[in-house]
N, C-alpha and C positions, 0 to 999 in steps of 0.2 A: 581781783582783776575785773575789768569792766565787763558789764553784761548788757543785754538788750534793755532799752528803756522799758520800764514797767516790769522788770525782773523782780522776783520776790525779794531778793536780797536788798533792792534799792527801793521799791515802791509797792510791794504787796501783791504783785501779780507775776506769776511764773512765765517761763519763757515760752510764749506762744511761738517765738522765733524758732524754737527747738521742736516744734510739733512734727510729728511723721503723719501725713495724710495718705493713707492706703485706699486707693480708688479701687477696691475690690468687691466682688459681688457677694451678696448675702445668700446664706443657705439655711437649712433647717437647724433649729436647736433643740435640745432635749431639757430645757428648763425654762421657766418664765423669763421674759426680757428683764435684764437687770439683776437677775439672781447669779450668785457666785457659782462657778463651774467646779463642782467638787472633784472632777477628774484631773484637775490641775493642782499639782503640789499638794499641800494640806488643806482641804477645804476651799480650794481656789486662791490660796495665798502662799507665796514662798517669801521668806525672809533671809537675806544673806548679811551676816555681821562682819564687817571689816575691821572692827576694833580701833578705827583711827579716822582722822578726818577725810571725808569724801563727799562727792556731790555727783548727782546724775540728772541729766536734762532731757534725755531723747530716748526713744524706743523705735527699733525697726524690725520687721519680720522678714525672715528668709522664705524662700518658696517651698522649703521642706518643713515648715512649721517652727523652726528654731527662732528664738527671741533674742535680739541683740540690743543691749542697753548701754549707752555712752555717757561719759562724764569725766571726772578726774578722781584719782586716788593719790593722796600726798602730792598734789599739784603736778601730776603726770596724767597724759592721756590714759583713759581707762576704758576698756570694753569688757562686758560681762555677758556671756551667752548661756541660755537656758535651752534644755531639750524641750519639745512639744508638751511633755507632761510636767514641766515646771521644775524639773531637776537640774542642777548645774551640769553643764555640758563638759563631760570629762575630755571630749576630743578637741577642746578648745583652749589653748594657752595652758596655764596652770590651774586645774580644777575649775575651769569655766572663765577664767579671768586673764586678760592681757593688760599690762601696762607699759607705756612708752614714754621715756623721757625725751621730749623733743629739745630741751636745752634751756628752759626757763620755768615760769608757772604756766602750765599747760592745761587746756581744758577742751574736751570734745563738746561741741554744741549741736552737731547734727551727724546722722549716719545715714548711708544709703548702701544698699546691697546690689552688686552687678549681677547680670544674668549668669555668670559663671561661678558665682558664689563669693567672689571677692567682696570685700568690705571696705568702703570708703568713709573715713572719718575726717570731719573738718571742725575747725575751731580756732583757737588763738594760742600763740605763744607770747607771754609777757616777760620781758627780760627784767632784771633787777631794777629797783626804784633809782630815780636819778639818772638813768641812762638816757642818752638822746635817742636810742632806737625805738623806745616805746614798745608797742605790741604789733604783731604781724599775723597775717593769715597763716594757718598752719593745717596741712593735710598729711594724712597717713593712709596707706592702703595695705590691707592685710589679705593673706590667703585665706581660704575657707577654714583652715585649722588654727588661725590666729597668729601666723608668722608674718612679719614685715615683708612686703612683696619687693624683691630686689629690683624688679623691672620699672619700679615707679620711683621717680626722682632720685634722691640719694639714699639708697638703702631703705626705700619704702616711704621717705618722708621729704615733703616739699614745703618750704616757708616762702611767703611772698610779702615784701615790705613795700607798701603803697604810700602810706602817709605816717603821721606821728602815732596813731593809736588806732590799729586796724583789728577787725574781728569778723570772721566768718561765722555766720549765724544759721545759713541752710544751705542745702546741696541738692542738685538734681543731676541725673546721669542721662545724657543724650544717647539715642540708639547707636550711634557710632563710636561710642566709648569715651566721648569728651565729657569732661566734667565742668559743671557750671556751679561755682560757690558764690553766694551773695551775702552781704552784710553790710558793714559800714567802714568808712575811712575818717579818722578823727584828726583834727587839727586845731590850732588856736583859733581859727575862723569858725569853727563849728564842724559838725559832722555831715559828710556826704554819704549818699547811697552808693554802694559798690557792687559790681558784678565782675568776676574773674573767670576766664574759661582756660582750662588746661587740656592738652592732648592726653591720650591714654597713657603716655609715658610719664606724665607729670610736668612737662615743659609747658610754658605759657603759649597759648594759641595765637599767633601773629595776625590771623585773619579776623580777629574778634576785637572791636574797639581799638585802642592804642596799644599795641603790644601784648594783647590778651586782657586788658583791663578797661573798664568802663566806670566813669564816675558821673554821678548825677546829683546836682545841687537843686533841691527843691525848696528847703527853708534852712533854718538853722541847726536843726537836729534831725538829720535824715539817716534812715536805715532801711534795710530790706531784711525781713524776718521769716519769709517764706517765698518759695519759688516753685512754679510749675511750667512745664514744657507743653506747647501745642503740637499737634501732629504735623503741622508746617514748619516747626522748628523756631517759631516765634517763642519769646521767653517773657512770662508774666511773673512779676514780683509784687508782693505786699508788705507793707510796713508802715511807714508814716504816710504813704499814699499808695495808690495802685498804678503800676507802670507796666508798659509792654515794649519789648524790644525786638527788633528785626533779628534774623539769625547771625548777622554780622556785628551786633552790638549797638545799632543805632536806635534811638527812640523812634517808635512806630508812629508816623504822623496819622495813621488812619485810626488811631485809639485814642479816645479821650481828647484832651487838648495837647497836641504836639507830643502824644505818647503818654500823658500823665492824667490820671483822674484823682483830684483832690476830694476825698470823700466828704459828703455833706453831714452836717449835724454832729461835728467834731467826734466822728467815728474813726478809729485807728485800726485798719484792717490787717490783723496779724497772721491771719491763715487764709488760704484760698483753695478752692476745687473747682474743677470743670464739670458742668452737667453734661448729659449726653447730647443736648442740642447746642453745646459749645457756649452757653452762657456761663458767667464766672460768678460764683458765690464766695463771699468772704465773710469772715467773722472776727470780732475783736471788741476790745473795751471801747467805752464811749468818751474816754478821756486818756491822756498820755500816762497817768499814774493810777488808772483804775476807774470806777464807777460801775455802770451797768454794763450789759452786754448787748451787742447790736450784730444783726445778720443783714447783709446787703446782697442784692443780685444785679448783675449788669449784663447788658446784651454783648455780643462778641466784638462790637465797636467802642465799648466802654460807656454806653448810655445807661442811666439807672433804669432798671426794668420796672415799668409801671405796675406789673402784676404782683410784685412784692416790694420793690423800693428798699427802704431801711426800716427794719423791725427792731425796735429796742425792748430788751427783755430785762426785767428787774432781777437781779441775781439772789438766788436763795443760798449761795455758797461763795467762798472766796475763790475767785477765778484763777485757774492755773493753766489749762489746756483746752483745746477744741479740736474736734474732728467731725467730718461731714461723712455721712453714709450715703451709699450710692442711690438710695431712693429719696434723697432730699432732707432727711432727718439731721439734726445738729445735735451732737453730744458735747457738752461742757463739763470739764472735769476740774476739781479743786478740792477744797478742804472745808470741813464744817465741824461743828462740835466746839466744846471747850478748848480754847486756844489754838483752834484749827487742828484738832488732833486725829480726825477721821478723814479717810478718803471719801470723796463725794463725786457722784455723777448725776447730772440732769440732761434729759432728753427732751428736744422740742421737735414738732412736726415741721414739715416744709413751709407752713404758714406762720411760724413763730409761737405757736401755742404749745403748752406743755403736753407731752405725750402721756397720758394717763395709764397706758399699758406698760409702761416702763417703771419698775420698781414700785414705790408708793406714791402715787399721784404725779409720776414723772421723775422721781428722785431716788437715789440709792445711796446709803451711807454705810461705810465699812470701817470698823475699828480693826486696823491691821496689827495692833499690838504695841506700838511704840507709844510713849507717853507724849510724844510731839511728832507728828507725821504731816508730810507734804506731797501730794501728787504732783507730778511733773509732766508726764506726757501720755498720750493715748495713740494706740495703732489698732486698726481694724483687720481681723483675719478674713480670709476669703469666705469662710462659712459664717460670718457675721458676729462671731465672738469678739469681745472687746478686751484688749489687753492694756493694762494700765501699769505705769512705773512710777515710783516715787521713793521717798526716804524718810527716815526718822531718826532722831538722836535721842535714845532713851533718857540720857542724862541731862538733856536740855530742858529749860523752862521758858516758856514763850514761843513765839513762832520760830519754825525751823530756819527761815531765811535770815533771822537776827542772830543765830547762835554761831559762834566763831570757834569753838572747841568741842571736844568730846567725840566718842566713837559714833559711826554712823552704820545704820542698817539700810540696805537697799530692799525695798518691797515691791514685788510684782504680783498683780492680781488678775484674774481673768473672769469675765462676766458673760452671760449669755445675751445675745443682742436680739435680733427679730425672731 
């Protein structure tokens, strides 16, 4: 099924679209920055073997410290939850796992946690080949214990057909309970950036865009891979460009050029966060299919911030995910070692320089145990610890993203932060 441009299965870069950016405060740690947290699972690493084809793209943190990882197992929506100590959560689904057959080839691309503990998963349902229906946005909402929420959509599930090939890649929850899913709309003319807003019951919000849907044509291959909400209700998305929308879904004319900022220097802003001064920080690769990494900072009106601008960083690992710490540090996650077999994290300061206090000279490498492993997503705990999720196929040879068969292990690791 189609994945974000630059996805590892397509172009060697994992889904920055599926990144969970937790704007939480950092607290004290009991280990050097970048060291594995031995209080988590076994030596800081937990591996769950599914014995079948699976993939996991994102991780989200509950307020009680539980960890939710989303993806697919046997082409069904899949969520896996761990207790704060890294053990599979016996109170969630079947031994910590929930799968949902939406009706086709289904995949969770992003997860968000509601204040009441409800879990919203968004992604894609792809019907069988040669069907005119293509792929649609797919959402599911679960109760805290992993049951589908019957008050949402049809038995907990919502699908939205927008174009020929639609994919929800990121999600944000408004304080009023409405859900903003962003991604792309595919057609024979190319892809458009898409925003869809749903009411708390899963119905399309008629006050947003056209019947709840907003399409934006920026170029030939447009998508939104990250979304964040401003306190005033405006919506900022990053993907093939940076764009801001008013609360009713119109491009905000006070931002950039007619609401859009086309990032200079061939930088593709896959992830974003707000600083405390309302400036916008983005991070992503320097090309649509890879290259180095770049961090950009913008003023609240979309102008490039002259105090930082665009900082290009030569990568020392294969790029998979990015997260922004509240103090302005940037964590890049990926793979390193022979055939990309180890998890790797690199941390940079707000000025774009390697943070020598993190790991060894700014970089941490972890052999999680699979013969071929790939980091997928990063989330930051309120105490500053770093949670990383990824996968490995022990029987696979070559990069994980190129393997099409064999059992899958889900790896979750936790490191000390500041």
